[in-house]
MARGUFI-423245 format. One record per residue: residue number from 1; residue in one letter; y, x, z negated of N, C-alpha, C in turn. Coordinates in steps of 0.1 Angstrom, whole numbers. Atoms other than C-alpha are relative to their C-alpha. Layout:
<nodes>
n  res  n.y  n.x  n.z  ca.y  ca.x  ca.z  c.y  c.x  c.z
NUM  A  Y  X  Z  Y  X  Z  Y  X  Z
...
</nodes>
This chain:
<nodes>
n  res  n.y  n.x  n.z  ca.y  ca.x  ca.z  c.y  c.x  c.z
1  M  13  6  -3  1002  769  -453  -6  -8  -11
2  G  5  8  11  989  741  -474  -15  -1  0
3  V  14  1  2  954  732  -486  -6  -8  11
4  N  6  8  -10  949  707  -458  1  6  14
5  D  -2  -7  -12  956  733  -431  -13  7  4
6  H  13  -7  -3  920  746  -432  -11  -9  -6
7  A  12  7  5  885  733  -438  -12  8  0
8  R  13  -8  1  850  745  -447  -11  -9  7
9  D  12  7  -6  819  737  -428  -12  0  -9
10  A  12  1  9  784  732  -441  -4  13  -6
11  D  4  -13  5  779  769  -446  10  5  -10
12  G  -11  -4  9  811  771  -467  10  9  7
13  L  -9  -9  -8  829  790  -439  14  -7  1
14  L  -14  5  -1  867  786  -441  5  2  14
15  S  -5  -1  -13  882  778  -407  15  -3  -1
16  I  -14  3  -1  919  781  -401  3  -2  15
17  E  -1  5  -13  929  762  -370  11  7  8
18  T  -9  -8  -9  949  776  -340  14  -3  -4
19  F  -14  3  1  981  757  -347  6  6  -13
20  R  -5  -7  12  983  774  -381  -2  15  1
21  A  3  -14  0  966  807  -376  7  8  10
22  L  -6  -8  -10  980  818  -343  15  3  -2
23  P  -14  -4  2  1018  815  -351  1  10  -11
24  A  -1  -9  12  1013  832  -385  -5  14  4
25  F  5  -13  -4  992  860  -369  9  7  10
26  A  -9  -6  -10  1016  865  -340  13  5  -7
27  R  -12  -4  7  1046  866  -364  -1  12  -9
28  D  2  -11  10  1033  889  -391  -15  1  -2
29  P  15  -1  1  996  898  -385  -5  7  -13
30  V  5  -7  11  994  922  -414  0  -9  -13
31  N  0  8  12  1005  898  -441  -7  -14  2
32  A  8  12  -2  989  868  -424  -15  2  -4
33  L  14  -3  4  955  884  -428  -2  0  -15
34  A  1  0  15  962  890  -465  1  -14  -6
35  D  -2  14  4  974  854  -469  -13  -8  2
36  F  12  7  -3  943  840  -452  -11  4  -10
37  A  10  -5  9  920  862  -474  2  -5  -14
38  T  -3  4  14  938  852  -506  -4  -15  -1
39  R  2  14  1  936  815  -498  -15  -4  1
40  A  14  2  -1  899  818  -491  -7  6  -12
41  D  5  -6  12  894  836  -525  -10  11  4
42  G  8  -11  -4  879  865  -506  -12  -3  8
43  R  12  4  -8  852  844  -488  3  2  15
44  L  -1  -2  -14  846  846  -451  9  -10  6
45  V  -10  9  -7  873  831  -428  -3  1  15
46  R  1  1  -15  870  820  -392  14  -3  5
47  L  -14  2  -5  904  824  -375  -1  -5  15
48  H  0  5  -14  910  803  -344  14  4  6
49  L  -12  -6  -6  935  824  -324  -1  -3  15
50  G  1  3  -14  934  805  -291  -14  2  4
51  P  13  -2  -4  904  817  -272  -7  11  -8
52  F  6  -11  8  898  845  -297  -2  -5  -14
53  R  4  6  13  879  835  -329  -7  10  -9
54  P  7  -10  8  872  865  -351  -3  -5  -14
55  Y  3  3  15  858  864  -387  8  11  -8
56  L  -7  -9  9  880  879  -414  -9  2  -13
57  V  8  -4  12  860  898  -441  9  7  -10
58  A  -9  -6  11  877  906  -474  -7  3  -13
59  H  7  -2  13  852  903  -503  -7  14  0
60  P  6  -14  0  840  938  -514  -15  0  4
61  D  15  1  -4  803  927  -511  -2  -1  15
62  H  1  2  -15  809  916  -475  4  13  7
63  V  -5  -12  -6  829  947  -467  -11  11  -1
64  A  10  -10  2  801  969  -481  -12  -3  10
65  Q  10  3  -9  776  951  -459  4  4  14
66  V  -5  -3  -14  797  956  -427  1  16  1
67  L  -3  -14  -1  807  992  -434  -12  10  -5
68  H  10  -10  6  777  1006  -453  -14  -5  1
69  T  15  3  1  744  987  -460  -6  -4  14
70  D  5  5  -13  741  971  -425  9  4  11
71  W  -11  -5  -9  766  992  -406  -4  0  15
72  E  5  -1  -14  744  996  -375  1  -14  8
73  A  -1  13  -6  747  958  -368  15  -3  3
74  Y  -14  2  -2  785  961  -368  7  12  6
75  Q  -4  -12  -7  797  985  -342  15  0  4
76  R  -14  -1  -4  832  998  -333  0  -2  16
77  E  0  4  -14  830  980  -299  8  -13  1
78  G  -7  12  -2  847  951  -283  14  1  4
79  M  -13  1  -6  881  940  -272  11  7  -9
80  F  -10  -7  9  900  954  -303  0  15  2
81  W  1  -15  -2  888  989  -295  5  5  13
82  R  -4  -5  -13  899  990  -259  13  7  0
83  P  -13  -8  0  935  1000  -266  -2  14  -6
84  L  1  -13  6  924  1028  -289  -9  9  8
85  R  8  -8  -9  897  1040  -265  8  7  10
86  R  -9  -6  -11  924  1046  -239  8  12  -6
87  L  -7  -11  6  941  1070  -264  -10  10  -5
88  L  9  -9  7  911  1085  -282  -13  4  7
89  G  12  -3  -8  883  1084  -257  -13  -2  -8
90  A  13  1  7  847  1089  -268  0  11  -10
91  S  -2  -10  11  853  1107  -301  -7  -4  -13
92  I  5  3  14  846  1107  -338  3  -15  -3
93  L  -3  14  2  861  1072  -337  -8  -10  9
94  G  8  8  -9  835  1060  -312  -13  -4  -7
95  E  13  4  5  799  1050  -315  -11  8  8
96  G  11  -6  -7  765  1062  -304  0  15  0
97  E  1  -15  -1  758  1098  -292  13  7  -1
98  P  -13  -7  1  795  1108  -287  4  1  -15
99  W  -4  0  14  802  1098  -323  -9  9  -9
100  R  9  -8  8  771  1115  -338  2  15  3
101  S  -2  -14  -4  778  1147  -318  13  5  -6
102  S  -13  -3  5  815  1147  -329  -1  2  -15
103  R  1  0  14  806  1140  -365  -8  12  -5
104  D  8  -12  4  780  1168  -367  9  13  1
105  V  -9  -11  -1  807  1192  -355  11  0  -10
106  L  -12  1  8  836  1179  -375  -2  -1  -15
107  Q  2  3  14  821  1169  -408  0  13  -9
108  P  -1  -12  8  816  1205  -421  14  6  -1
109  L  -14  -5  0  853  1212  -413  9  -8  -10
110  F  -9  8  9  866  1185  -436  -6  -3  -14
111  T  5  0  14  847  1191  -468  12  5  -9
112  S  -11  -4  9  869  1197  -498  1  16  -1
113  R  0  -14  1  859  1234  -498  7  6  12
114  Y  -6  -5  -12  870  1240  -462  15  -4  0
115  V  -14  4  1  902  1220  -467  8  9  -9
116  R  -7  -9  9  911  1242  -496  5  13  7
117  G  -3  -12  -7  911  1271  -472  12  -2  9
118  L  -11  3  -9  938  1254  -451  13  -2  -9
119  T  -11  4  7  961  1246  -480  11  10  -2
120  E  -10  -11  2  978  1280  -484  10  -1  12
121  Q  -9  0  -12  992  1279  -448  8  -13  1
122  M  -7  13  0  1001  1242  -452  12  1  -10
123  A  -11  -1  10  1021  1250  -484  11  8  5
124  V  -10  -9  -6  1039  1278  -466  9  -8  10
125  T  -8  8  -10  1049  1255  -437  9  -10  -7
126  I  -8  11  7  1060  1227  -460  12  7  -7
127  G  -11  -7  6  1081  1252  -480  11  4  9
128  E  -10  -4  -10  1098  1265  -449  9  -12  4
129  R  -7  12  -4  1108  1229  -440  10  -5  -11
130  M  -9  4  10  1124  1224  -474  13  6  1
131  D  -12  -7  -3  1150  1249  -465  9  -8  10
132  E  -8  8  -9  1160  1227  -436  5  -13  -6
133  L  -5  12  7  1162  1196  -458  12  4  -9
134  Q  -12  -4  9  1185  1216  -481  13  0  8
135  G  -12  1  -8  1209  1219  -452  5  -14  1
136  Y  -4  14  -1  1210  1181  -448  7  -3  -13
137  A  -5  4  13  1216  1178  -486  14  7  -2
138  D  -13  -8  1  1244  1205  -485  11  -7  8
139  R  -10  6  -8  1261  1187  -457  3  -14  -2
140  G  -1  15  3  1257  1152  -471  -5  -8  11
141  E  5  8  -11  1239  1141  -440  -13  -8  -4
142  Q  11  9  3  1214  1112  -442  -12  5  9
143  V  12  -3  -8  1178  1117  -429  -9  -12  1
144  D  10  10  -3  1153  1094  -413  -13  3  -7
145  A  12  -4  8  1124  1093  -438  -12  1  9
146  A  12  0  -9  1097  1085  -411  1  12  9
147  R  -1  -11  -9  1110  1112  -388  -2  13  -8
148  Q  2  -12  7  1112  1138  -415  -15  2  -5
149  M  14  -1  4  1077  1130  -429  -9  4  12
150  A  8  -3  -12  1063  1131  -394  2  15  4
151  G  -3  -14  -5  1080  1164  -385  -6  10  -9
152  I  6  -10  10  1069  1182  -417  -15  0  1
153  I  14  0  0  1034  1170  -417  -6  4  13
154  N  4  -4  -13  1031  1175  -380  -1  15  2
155  Q  0  -14  -1  1040  1211  -382  -11  7  -8
156  A  11  -6  9  1016  1218  -411  -14  -3  6
157  V  13  4  -6  987  1199  -394  -3  8  13
158  I  2  -7  -13  993  1216  -360  -5  14  -3
159  R  5  -13  3  989  1250  -376  -15  0  -5
160  A  14  1  5  956  1239  -393  -9  -3  12
161  L  9  4  -11  942  1223  -361  0  10  11
162  F  -2  -8  -12  956  1246  -334  3  14  -2
163  G  -4  -13  2  963  1278  -351  15  3  5
164  G  -14  -3  -5  994  1294  -335  1  -3  15
165  R  0  2  -15  986  1281  -300  10  -11  5
166  I  -10  9  -4  1012  1253  -300  13  3  -7
167  S  -13  -4  6  1048  1262  -305  6  -12  -7
168  R  -6  11  8  1070  1242  -328  7  -10  10
169  A  -6  9  -10  1089  1228  -297  -10  -9  6
170  D  10  8  -5  1057  1216  -282  -6  -10  -10
171  G  4  9  11  1046  1202  -315  9  -11  -2
172  E  -10  11  1  1078  1182  -317  0  -9  12
173  R  2  10  -12  1069  1167  -283  -13  -8  -3
174  L  13  7  2  1033  1159  -294  2  -11  -10
175  A  -2  10  10  1044  1140  -325  5  -13  5
176  P  -5  13  -5  1066  1114  -308  -8  -6  11
177  A  9  6  -11  1042  1111  -279  -12  -8  -7
178  Y  10  8  7  1014  1101  -303  6  -12  -7
179  D  -7  12  6  1038  1078  -322  2  -10  10
180  A  -2  10  -11  1047  1061  -289  -13  -6  4
181  A  13  5  -4  1011  1057  -280  -5  -10  -11
182  A  5  8  11  1002  1043  -314  8  -13  -2
183  T  -8  12  2  1031  1018  -315  0  -9  13
184  S  -1  8  -12  1030  1007  -279  -12  -9  3
185  I  11  8  -2  996  992  -282  0  -13  -10
186  G  -1  11  9  1008  966  -308  -3  -13  7
187  F  3  12  -7  1008  938  -282  -14  -2  3
188  R  14  0  -4  973  947  -271  -9  -3  -12
189  L  7  2  12  961  947  -307  1  -15  -4
190  L  -2  14  4  975  912  -313  -6  -9  10
191  M  5  8  -11  963  898  -280  -11  8  7
192  P  10  -9  -6  931  918  -273  -8  -6  11
193  F  8  7  -11  916  892  -250  7  0  13
194  L  -7  0  -13  943  897  -223  -6  11  9
195  P  6  -10  -9  929  915  -193  10  12  3
196  Y  -8  -11  -3  942  950  -184  6  -1  14
197  S  -7  2  -13  950  938  -149  13  -7  -2
198  L  -13  6  3  978  919  -165  9  10  -9
199  R  -9  -9  7  1007  942  -175  7  -7  -12
200  V  -7  6  12  1021  935  -210  10  10  -6
201  P  -9  -10  6  1049  951  -230  -7  11  -7
202  G  6  -12  6  1041  986  -240  -9  8  9
203  D  10  -6  -9  1016  994  -212  6  13  6
204  R  -6  -11  -7  1040  1017  -193  3  11  -10
205  R  -4  -10  11  1052  1035  -225  -13  7  -4
206  F  13  -6  4  1015  1040  -235  -5  10  10
207  R  5  -9  -10  1005  1056  -202  8  13  0
208  K  -9  -12  0  1035  1080  -203  -3  8  -13
209  A  3  -7  12  1027  1089  -239  -13  8  0
210  V  13  -7  -1  990  1097  -232  1  11  10
211  A  -2  -11  -10  1000  1118  -202  7  12  -7
212  T  -7  -11  7  1023  1138  -224  -10  7  -10
213  I  9  -6  9  996  1143  -250  -10  9  7
214  D  10  -8  -7  971  1155  -224  6  13  6
215  A  -7  -11  -6  997  1178  -208  2  11  -10
216  L  -2  -10  11  1002  1195  -242  -13  6  -5
217  V  13  -4  7  966  1196  -255  -10  7  10
218  M  11  -5  -8  944  1203  -225  2  15  4
219  P  -1  -14  -2  959  1237  -216  -4  9  -12
220  V  3  -7  12  955  1248  -252  -15  0  -2
221  I  15  0  1  918  1238  -252  -6  9  10
222  A  6  -9  -10  912  1257  -220  2  14  -4
223  A  -2  -14  5  928  1288  -235  -9  3  -12
224  A  9  -2  12  908  1284  -268  -14  2  5
225  R  14  -2  -5  876  1280  -248  -2  14  6
226  E  1  -13  -6  883  1312  -229  0  11  -11
227  E  1  -9  12  890  1330  -262  -14  0  -6
228  T  13  1  6  857  1318  -275  -10  7  9
229  R  9  -6  -9  838  1329  -244  1  15  0
230  S  -3  -15  -1  854  1364  -245  -2  6  -14
231  G  1  -6  14  849  1368  -283  13  3  -6
232  R  -14  -3  5  887  1369  -289  5  -10  -10
233  A  -4  11  8  888  1337  -310  3  5  -14
234  G  -3  -4  13  905  1343  -343  -7  -7  -12
235  G  7  8  10  889  1315  -363  10  -5  -10
236  G  -8  6  11  902  1295  -393  7  -12  4
237  D  -6  12  -4  915  1266  -373  -11  -9  6
238  V  10  10  -4  898  1234  -361  -3  2  15
239  I  3  -1  -14  901  1240  -324  -9  11  3
240  T  10  -11  -2  883  1273  -326  -14  -5  -4
241  A  13  4  5  855  1257  -346  -6  -10  10
242  L  5  9  -10  852  1229  -320  -5  7  12
243  C  4  -8  -12  851  1254  -291  -13  8  -3
244  E  12  -8  4  825  1275  -309  -12  -9  0
245  A  11  10  1  803  1244  -316  -4  -5  14
246  R  3  5  -13  805  1234  -279  0  11  10
247  A  -1  -12  -9  804  1269  -264  -10  -1  11
248  G  10  1  -10  772  1262  -245  0  -12  9
249  E  -1  12  -8  783  1230  -230  9  2  12
250  G  -7  -2  -13  798  1225  -195  14  -5  -1
251  P  -14  4  -1  833  1215  -183  3  -13  -7
252  G  -2  13  7  829  1180  -198  3  2  -14
253  A  -2  -3  14  831  1196  -232  15  0  -3
254  D  -15  -1  2  869  1201  -227  5  -14  -4
255  R  -5  14  3  874  1163  -227  -5  -5  -14
256  Q  6  4  13  851  1158  -257  9  7  -11
257  I  -8  -7  10  871  1185  -276  14  -7  -1
258  R  -14  7  -1  904  1168  -265  -1  -13  -8
259  D  1  13  7  892  1134  -278  -1  2  -15
260  D  2  -2  15  881  1148  -312  13  6  -6
261  L  -12  -5  5  913  1168  -316  11  -10  -2
262  V  -11  10  1  936  1139  -308  -4  -10  -11
263  S  3  10  11  916  1116  -332  3  6  -13
264  V  -2  -7  13  917  1142  -360  15  1  -2
265  Y  -15  -2  1  954  1149  -353  6  -13  -5
266  G  -6  12  4  962  1112  -356  -3  -4  -15
267  A  4  3  14  943  1108  -389  7  9  -10
268  A  -5  -10  9  957  1140  -404  16  0  0
269  S  -14  -2  -1  993  1138  -392  7  -14  0
270  E  -8  13  -1  1006  1104  -380  -3  -10  -11
271  S  3  10  10  987  1083  -405  5  5  -14
272  T  -6  -4  12  997  1105  -434  15  -1  -1
273  A  -14  1  0  1033  1106  -424  5  -15  -1
274  M  -4  14  1  1035  1068  -420  -3  -5  -15
275  T  3  4  13  1018  1063  -454  11  5  -10
276  L  -10  -6  9  1043  1087  -471  14  -7  2
277  T  -13  6  -3  1073  1069  -454  2  -12  -10
278  W  -1  12  9  1064  1038  -476  4  4  -15
279  L  -1  -4  14  1067  1059  -508  15  -1  -5
280  W  -14  -1  4  1105  1061  -508  6  -14  -5
281  P  -5  13  5  1114  1024  -510  -8  -5  -12
282  L  7  4  12  1086  1019  -536  6  7  -12
283  L  -5  -7  11  1100  1046  -558  14  -5  -3
284  D  -13  6  2  1135  1032  -553  0  -13  -8
285  A  2  13  6  1123  998  -564  -6  1  -14
286  H  7  -2  13  1104  1012  -594  5  12  -7
287  P  -6  -12  6  1126  1036  -613  -8  6  -11
288  Q  8  -5  11  1102  1039  -642  -12  9  6
289  V  10  -8  -6  1074  1051  -619  6  13  6
290  A  -7  -12  -5  1099  1075  -602  3  10  -11
291  A  -4  -9  11  1110  1089  -635  -13  8  -5
292  E  12  -6  5  1074  1096  -646  -5  10  11
293  L  4  -9  -11  1067  1112  -612  8  13  0
294  Y  -9  -11  1  1098  1134  -614  -4  9  -12
295  A  3  -8  12  1089  1145  -649  -12  9  2
296  E  12  -8  -2  1054  1156  -639  3  12  10
297  I  -3  -10  -9  1066  1175  -609  9  11  -5
298  D  -8  -11  6  1093  1193  -628  -8  8  -10
299  R  8  -7  10  1068  1202  -655  -10  9  6
300  V  11  -7  -6  1041  1214  -632  5  11  10
301  V  -5  -9  -10  1061  1230  -604  12  8  -4
302  G  -11  -8  4  1093  1240  -621  10  2  12
303  G  -10  -3  -10  1119  1257  -599  -6  8  11
304  G  5  -9  -11  1095  1277  -577  -6  -8  11
305  P  6  7  -11  1078  1268  -544  -13  -7  -5
306  V  13  7  3  1048  1244  -545  -11  8  6
307  T  11  -7  -4  1015  1261  -542  -13  -8  -1
308  P  12  7  1  979  1249  -538  -5  -1  -15
309  D  4  0  14  973  1258  -575  6  -11  -8
310  H  -6  11  7  997  1231  -585  -7  -14  2
311  V  5  13  -4  978  1203  -568  -9  -6  -10
312  P  9  6  10  950  1198  -594  7  -5  -12
313  R  -7  4  12  976  1195  -621  10  -11  2
314  L  -9  11  -4  996  1168  -603  -8  -13  -2
315  V  9  11  2  975  1141  -619  7  -14  2
316  Y  -7  13  -2  1001  1113  -620  5  -1  15
317  T  -3  1  -14  1012  1122  -585  -12  -5  8
318  R  11  5  -7  977  1116  -573  -2  -15  -2
319  M  1  14  2  977  1082  -590  11  -8  8
320  V  -10  6  -9  1010  1074  -572  -5  -2  14
321  L  5  0  -14  994  1083  -539  -12  -10  1
322  Q  11  10  -1  963  1062  -547  5  -14  1
323  E  -6  13  0  984  1032  -555  8  -3  13
324  L  -7  1  -13  1005  1038  -524  -10  -4  11
325  L  10  3  -10  973  1038  -503  -6  -14  -2
326  R  4  14  3  963  1005  -520  9  -10  7
327  L  -10  9  -5  995  988  -510  2  1  15
328  Y  -3  -2  -14  1000  1004  -476  -10  10  6
329  P  10  -9  -6  968  1018  -462  3  2  15
330  A  -4  -2  -14  975  1034  -428  -10  -7  9
331  G  9  8  -8  943  1019  -414  -1  -14  -5
332  W  -2  13  6  953  983  -421  -11  -10  6
333  I  10  9  -5  926  968  -399  -12  8  6
334  F  12  -7  -5  890  979  -391  -8  -11  8
335  P  7  10  -8  876  958  -362  -15  4  2
336  R  14  -2  -4  838  955  -356  -5  -11  9
337  M  6  10  -8  816  937  -332  -15  -1  -4
338  T  15  1  4  781  923  -342  -8  2  13
339  V  9  -3  -12  754  937  -319  -13  -8  -1
340  R  11  10  1  728  912  -332  4  -11  -9
341  E  -3  11  9  728  880  -351  -2  4  -14
342  V  0  -4  14  736  885  -388  3  -12  -9
343  T  -4  9  10  741  866  -419  10  7  -10
344  L  -11  -7  8  774  875  -437  6  -10  -9
345  G  -5  9  10  784  859  -469  -6  -14  0
346  G  7  13  -1  758  832  -464  2  -7  13
347  V  -4  7  -12  772  824  -430  -7  7  12
348  P  6  -7  -11  752  830  -398  11  3  11
349  V  -10  -5  -9  772  850  -373  -7  5  13
350  K  7  -3  -13  761  853  -336  3  14  4
351  A  -2  -13  -6  757  886  -318  12  -1  10
352  G  -12  0  -9  789  896  -299  12  -5  -7
353  S  -12  5  7  812  882  -326  9  11  -5
354  Q  -10  -10  5  844  900  -336  2  -2  -15
355  V  -2  1  15  847  908  -373  12  9  -3
356  L  -12  -8  4  880  920  -389  -1  3  -14
357  I  -1  -4  14  881  940  -421  14  6  -1
358  S  -14  -5  2  916  946  -435  1  5  -15
359  P  -3  -5  13  920  970  -465  12  -6  -6
360  Y  -12  6  5  955  956  -468  -2  -13  -6
361  A  3  13  6  941  922  -474  -9  1  -13
362  T  9  -1  12  913  932  -498  7  6  -12
363  H  -8  -7  10  937  954  -517  10  -9  -7
364  R  -9  10  6  958  923  -524  -7  -12  -5
365  L  7  12  5  931  899  -536  3  -1  -15
366  P  -3  1  15  943  887  -571  -12  1  -9
367  A  12  -1  8  907  884  -583  -4  15  -3
368  L  4  -14  1  903  922  -578  12  8  -6
369  W  -12  -8  4  939  934  -585  10  -9  -6
370  P  -10  8  7  959  915  -611  14  4  4
371  D  -13  -3  -5  995  911  -599  0  9  12
372  P  3  -10  -11  985  927  -566  11  6  7
373  D  -11  -5  -7  1019  931  -551  8  10  -8
374  R  -8  -9  8  1032  952  -580  -5  14  2
375  F  2  -15  -1  1034  990  -576  -3  6  -14
376  D  3  -5  13  1015  1003  -606  -11  11  1
377  P  10  -12  -1  999  1038  -604  -9  0  -11
378  R  9  0  11  984  1033  -638  -13  -8  2
379  R  12  7  -3  958  1011  -622  -11  11  1
380  F  10  -11  -3  941  1045  -614  -1  10  -11
381  A  -1  -9  10  946  1061  -647  -14  3  -7
382  E  13  -1  6  910  1056  -658  -11  1  10
383  E  11  -1  -10  890  1065  -627  -12  7  -7
384  G  12  -5  7  855  1071  -639  -2  -6  -14
385  G  2  6  13  861  1052  -671  -2  -15  1
386  H  3  14  1  859  1016  -682  6  -9  10
387  R  -7  9  -10  885  1001  -659  -6  2  14
388  A  6  -3  -14  870  1019  -628  -14  -7  1
389  T  13  6  -2  835  1006  -636  0  -15  2
390  R  -1  14  -2  847  970  -635  4  -3  14
391  R  -5  2  -13  861  975  -600  -12  2  10
392  A  10  -1  -10  837  968  -571  3  12  9
393  K  -2  -12  -8  832  998  -549  9  -2  12
394  Y  -8  3  -12  847  982  -518  12  -9  -3
395  A  -13  6  3  876  967  -537  12  9  5
396  Y  -10  -10  -4  895  999  -526  -7  9  10
397  F  6  -8  -10  887  1016  -494  10  4  11
398  P  -10  -3  -10  918  1030  -477  -5  9  11
399  F  5  -9  -10  897  1055  -458  -13  -5  6
400  G  12  6  -5  870  1031  -448  -12  3  -9
401  G  12  -2  8  834  1036  -459  -12  2  9
402  G  13  -1  -8  798  1042  -449  1  12  9
403  P  1  -11  -9  789  1066  -421  13  3  8
404  H  -12  -1  -8  822  1060  -404  13  3  -9
405  Q  -12  -2  9  844  1069  -435  8  11  6
406  C  -10  -9  -6  875  1088  -424  -2  14  -6
407  L  2  -14  5  869  1126  -426  13  6  -6
408  G  -13  -6  4  906  1132  -433  4  -2  -15
409  Q  -5  4  13  907  1119  -469  2  12  -9
410  H  -2  -12  8  903  1154  -485  13  6  5
411  L  -12  -6  -4  931  1166  -463  12  -7  -5
412  F  -12  8  5  954  1137  -473  3  4  -14
413  F  -3  -3  14  950  1145  -510  3  15  -3
414  V  -6  -13  1  961  1181  -503  14  0  6
415  E  -13  -1  -7  989  1177  -478  10  -10  -6
416  A  -9  10  6  1004  1145  -494  6  5  -13
417  P  -6  -5  12  1008  1159  -529  9  13  2
418  L  -8  -12  -3  1021  1192  -515  13  -4  4
419  L  -13  4  -5  1048  1175  -496  8  -8  -10
420  V  -8  8  10  1058  1150  -523  6  9  -11
421  A  -5  -9  10  1060  1177  -549  10  10  5
422  A  -10  -9  -5  1079  1200  -526  14  -6  1
423  I  -13  7  -1  1106  1174  -519  6  -3  -13
424  L  -5  4  12  1109  1161  -554  3  11  -10
425  S  -4  -11  8  1110  1195  -570  14  6  3
426  R  -13  -5  -4  1142  1202  -551  10  -10  2
427  F  -10  10  -3  1158  1169  -544  -3  -13  -8
428  R  1  14  3  1165  1134  -556  5  -7  12
429  F  -4  7  -12  1172  1107  -531  6  -13  -3
430  V  -5  14  0  1191  1075  -525  -3  -6  13
431  I  3  8  -13  1180  1049  -499  13  -6  5
432  R  -13  5  -5  1210  1041  -477  -3  -12  10
433  S  3  11  -9  1192  1015  -455  -2  -13  -8
434  P  3  13  7  1192  978  -465  -14  -5  1
435  G  14  6  -1  1158  963  -473  1  -15  2
436  P  13  -5  3  1135  946  -476  -7  7  12
437  F  7  -7  -10  1111  968  -456  -13  -6  3
438  T  11  8  -3  1084  950  -438  -10  8  9
439  A  11  -7  -7  1051  961  -421  0  -3  14
440  S  1  2  -14  1048  966  -384  -14  3  4
441  P  13  -3  -4  1014  963  -368  0  10  12
442  A  2  -10  -10  1004  994  -348  -13  6  -3
443  A  13  -7  3  975  1018  -348  0  4  -15
444  S  -1  -2  14  987  1027  -383  12  -8  -6
445  L  -10  9  6  1008  1007  -407  13  8  -2
446  R  -13  -6  1  1045  1015  -406  11  -10  -3
447  P  -11  9  2  1078  1000  -417  7  -3  14
448  K  -8  4  -12  1096  980  -390  14  6  0
449  Q  -14  -5  2  1130  992  -403  0  15  -2
450  T  -3  -14  3  1144  1027  -403  4  1  -15
451  I  -4  -3  14  1146  1041  -438  8  13  -1
452  M  -8  -11  1  1175  1064  -442  2  5  -14
453  L  -1  -5  13  1177  1087  -472  12  10  -1
454  E  -10  -10  4  1205  1107  -488  -6  9  -10
455  L  7  -9  9  1191  1138  -504  11  7  -9
456  R  -9  -7  10  1208  1154  -535  -8  11  -6
457  S  7  -12  5  1199  1189  -547  -3  -3  -15
458  H  5  1  13  1179  1190  -579  -5  13  -5
459  R  5  -12  6  1173  1219  -602  -7  -3  -13
460  P  7  4  13  1146  1212  -629  3  9  -11
461  S  -2  -8  12  1153  1224  -664  -13  4  -6
462  A  13  -3  6  1116  1224  -673  -5  13  6
463  V  7  -12  -5  1095  1255  -670  -14  -4  4
464  A  13  4  -5  1064  1252  -650  -11  2  -10
465  A  10  0  10  1034  1244  -671  -11  10  4
</nodes>
């Protein structure tokens, strides 16, 4: 796309016309948004996508306005949210009273203190799955990185969310069902203006996936609600807390609990698994980063199982995960709709307009991130210091921001380092799939290609610090 393919109006708004914007967006929407934002130097962009003309917001000051300072004017409504509403219902990812009610119930459950109480059982679950990976390594069998990340995280999260109420077999049905729902809405996300009376690719798969999710989750909720009513609830898991918080509500509470559980499950399981899937090709392409990561894990964990006590000492591991989230944030797009006329970046925007925020795009702006495509965990080495103070607050927002900030961020920074340290304390890996690996648009960012790994047993010589 050259400099003559777009123009600015009197307000300085950059417009990218349909014949340029639509093919690029349809072909590779994730990188197209990043390219549009970079060419606009982070300023507001109007995308002409046929009948659909959203505004692309990338500058940290504008992101802050939409997500934080003037958030009530930018609601999670409109055509982009319709596909997700069919999966998540009126939940913590909604607006208005359902959102406020859900947030009041869920927010206390996802503080760092509460999450610490879940880490011991998560560490045990992850440790158990390492023995299964050892079998693949011993037999020389390759493993699908995405499938393994999803399977391990799924089992750990299900124990935290549902206690012992869902078997591993049912849990292994829930994960692919959610994955199918998340991926089958890709066409709807790219063409949100198409009416639902018109069947498009993915619709049938989506309906089947949601039916499977409901068949697995709703009976568990009914059982947990009965346990709560009879005083037999064990506590310590999220579903019990949700049932106790809504104990005085009628039958409609079952659906509200379902919507919140499925929303939290997606944020804690599917999103984390997809983010970690990107880690392996990045480490493969950056051996110096991998060597430093290996050295820290060998030093901190040694030859024993990974425990929650190791997590605070995995300092470089956290930097690796922060940089991973910069390059591949699971929530690659945050749509909003203006509910009143606003001025954004000096540009008047009418009520009812669609606004797109993309962490993927903002995280790649050269003015904010020198050499933005380079995987460099040391960008986060001085958090709280001189380098961090130069960075605008919304230059980095993989978990969103403002009142709608994702509640699962504390959980990510527990489960992700636990899993990475557990794998790399016992194995080294070789990627057996040809790259390059490109991003696929879905509810969460994921590689289009399968990433196959060969695992090799590793025994650290270092003693745990």
